[in-house]
C-alpha positions in Angstrom: 29.3 35.8 8.3 29.0 37.2 4.7 26.5 35.8 2.2 28.8 33.6 0.2 30.1 31.9 3.5 26.6 31.3 4.6 25.6 29.8 1.4 28.7 27.5 1.3 28.0 26.5 5.0 24.4 25.7 4.2 25.3 23.6 1.2 27.9 21.6 3.2 25.3 21.0 5.9 22.8 19.8 3.4 25.2 17.6 1.6 25.9 15.7 4.7 22.2 15.0 5.3 20.4 12.1 3.8 16.8 12.7 2.6 14.8 9.8 3.7 11.8 8.3 1.6 9.7 9.2 4.8 9.3 12.5 3.2 7.1 11.2 0.5 3.9 11.5 2.6 2.5 13.6 5.5 1.6 10.3 7.7 3.6 10.7 10.9 4.8 7.1 11.6 4.5 7.6 15.4 0.7 8.3 15.0 0.0 5.0 12.8 -2.1 2.5 14.9 0.0 -0.6 15.9 -2.0 -2.8 13.6 -1.1 -0.8 10.7 2.6 -0.3 11.3 5.3 -1.9 9.1 8.8 -2.5 9.8 9.8 -0.1 7.0 7.7 2.6 8.6 6.9 4.1 5.2 3.1 5.3 5.0 1.0 7.4 2.7 -2.8 8.2 2.6 -4.8 7.1 -0.4 -4.7 10.6 -1.7 -0.9 10.7 -1.5 -0.6 7.4 -3.2 -2.8 8.5 -6.1 -0.5 11.6 -6.6 2.7 9.6 -6.3 1.5 6.9 -8.8 -0.2 9.4 -11.2 1.9 9.5 -14.4 4.8 7.6 -12.9 5.1 4.1 -14.4 8.3 3.3 -12.2 6.2 3.4 -9.0 4.2 0.2 -8.6 0.8 0.2 -7.0 0.0 -3.4 -5.8 -3.5 -4.2 -4.4 -3.0 -6.8 -1.9 -6.7 -7.5 -1.1 -8.3 -10.9 -2.3 -9.5 -11.1 -5.9 -13.0 -11.3 -4.5 -12.8 -7.8 -2.9 -11.5 -6.2 -6.2 -14.4 -7.7 -8.0 -17.2 -6.9 -5.6 -16.1 -3.8 -3.7 -14.2 -2.2 -6.6 -10.5 -1.3 -7.4 -8.4 1.4 -8.6 -8.6 0.4 -12.2 -5.8 1.5 -14.6 -3.6 2.8 -11.7 -3.2 -0.7 -10.3 -0.1 -2.5 -11.6 -1.2 -5.8 -10.4 -3.4 -7.7 -7.6 -1.1 -9.9 -5.3 -3.3 -10.9 -2.3 -1.4 -10.8 1.0 -3.8 -13.5 2.2 -6.5 -15.6 0.4 -10.0 -16.8 1.5 -9.9 -20.4 2.8 -13.5 -21.4 2.1 -12.7 -24.8 3.8 -12.8 -23.0 7.2 -14.8 -20.5 9.1 -13.6 -17.8 11.6 -16.2 -17.8 14.3 -14.8 -14.6 15.9 -14.8 -12.6 12.7 -17.9 -14.3 11.2 -16.3 -14.8 7.8 -14.2 -17.5 5.9 -10.7 -18.0 7.4 -7.8 -16.4 5.8 -4.7 -18.2 4.4 -1.4 -16.7 4.0 -0.4 -16.3 0.2 2.9 -18.3 0.1 3.5 -16.8 -3.4 3.3 -13.2 -2.3 7.0 -12.2 -2.4 7.6 -14.5 -5.4 4.9 -12.6 -7.3 6.2 -9.3 -6.3 9.6 -10.2 -7.4 8.4 -11.4 -10.8 6.4 -8.1 -11.3 9.7 -6.0 -10.3 11.8 -8.0 -12.8 9.1 -7.7 -15.5 9.1 -3.9 -15.1 12.8 -3.6 -15.2 13.0 -2.3 -11.6 14.7 -3.5 -8.6 14.5 -3.9 -4.7 15.1 0.0 -4.1 12.3 1.0 -6.5 9.2 2.6 -4.8 6.3 0.2 -4.3 2.9 1.1 -2.9 0.7 -1.5 -1.3 -2.8 -1.0 -0.7 -5.5 -3.2 1.0 -9.0 -2.5 2.6 -7.9 -0.2 5.4 -4.0 -0.5 6.0 -3.6 -3.6 8.0 -2.8 -6.2 5.3 -0.7 -3.6 3.3 1.5 -2.9 6.3 2.2 -6.8 6.9 3.0 -7.0 3.2 5.3 -4.2 3.4 7.1 -5.7 6.4 7.4 -9.1 4.4 8.9 -7.3 1.5 11.3 -5.4 3.8 12.5 -8.8 5.0 13.0 -9.8 1.4 15.4 -7.0 0.8 12.9 -4.2 -0.5 13.7 -0.7 0.9 11.0 1.6 -0.3 7.5 0.0 0.2 4.8 2.4 1.2 1.6 1.2 2.9 -1.7 3.0 2.3 -2.7 3.6 5.9 -6.4 4.2 5.0 -6.6 1.7 2.1 -9.3 1.4 -0.5 -12.4 1.4 1.7 -11.1 3.4 4.7 -11.5 3.0 8.4 -14.8 2.5 10.2 -16.7 5.5 11.7 -16.7 5.1 15.6 -20.0 7.1 16.1 -22.8 8.9 14.5 -25.2 7.5 11.9 -22.4 5.7 9.9 -21.1 4.0 13.0 -19.4 0.8 11.9 -19.2 1.7 8.3 -16.0 2.5 6.3 -16.9 6.2 5.6 -14.0 7.9 7.5 -11.1 8.0 4.8 -9.6 5.8 2.0 -9.5 5.8 -1.7 -13.2 5.6 -2.3 -14.1 8.1 0.2 -11.5 10.4 -1.3 -13.4 10.4 -4.5 -10.4 9.1 -6.3 -11.0 7.1 -9.7 -12.1 3.5 -9.1 -14.0 0.9 -11.0 -15.7 -2.4 -10.7 -14.2 -3.7 -14.0 -11.1 -5.8 -13.8 -8.0 -6.2 -16.1 -7.6 -10.0 -16.5 -3.8 -9.3 -17.2 -3.5 -7.7 -13.8 -5.4 -10.1 -11.6 -4.1 -12.7 -9.5 -4.9 -16.3 -10.6 -4.6 -19.5 -8.4 -3.2 -22.3 -10.6 -4.5 -25.7 -9.9 
């Protein structure tokens, strides 16, 4: 086969292939723990989320943690487009097993994301990155948005704080991975225009 024929055959073959957004990150969907899996199966690490978002206003980065977490644990500052909690703290109840306040689903989650997407002039095929503490809630939020018609919602598998160390002197502490442990830019300051408010 001559060079020209080979080039044409390769072009035809590539033309028939569809390139999936799965290629955005290095995370192998088959290796994502079950609790962190989303229906869309689109995953990135915190470092990859940083690189995707850096300088690209058309990619939305939504922190789905509670407002209290962003205030006391820290947040990604200017890189965050908005805070839309997947769940909210229910201070009227206590979770005996987890030893903290119960969580209540945020019934406004999809509506708030819809509003942000419309405000930014984007659509349901636009790229959205969701981040929580360690990848559990962001995956659930991605699945919920998938059910609402969104097609490119990435979950940050290691989240803002990362996973807990399983052994060693840091056992039980979130020192394994995540945005903070990757030394990516973060802050305790909160931009009031990006924060989630519960209106009474």
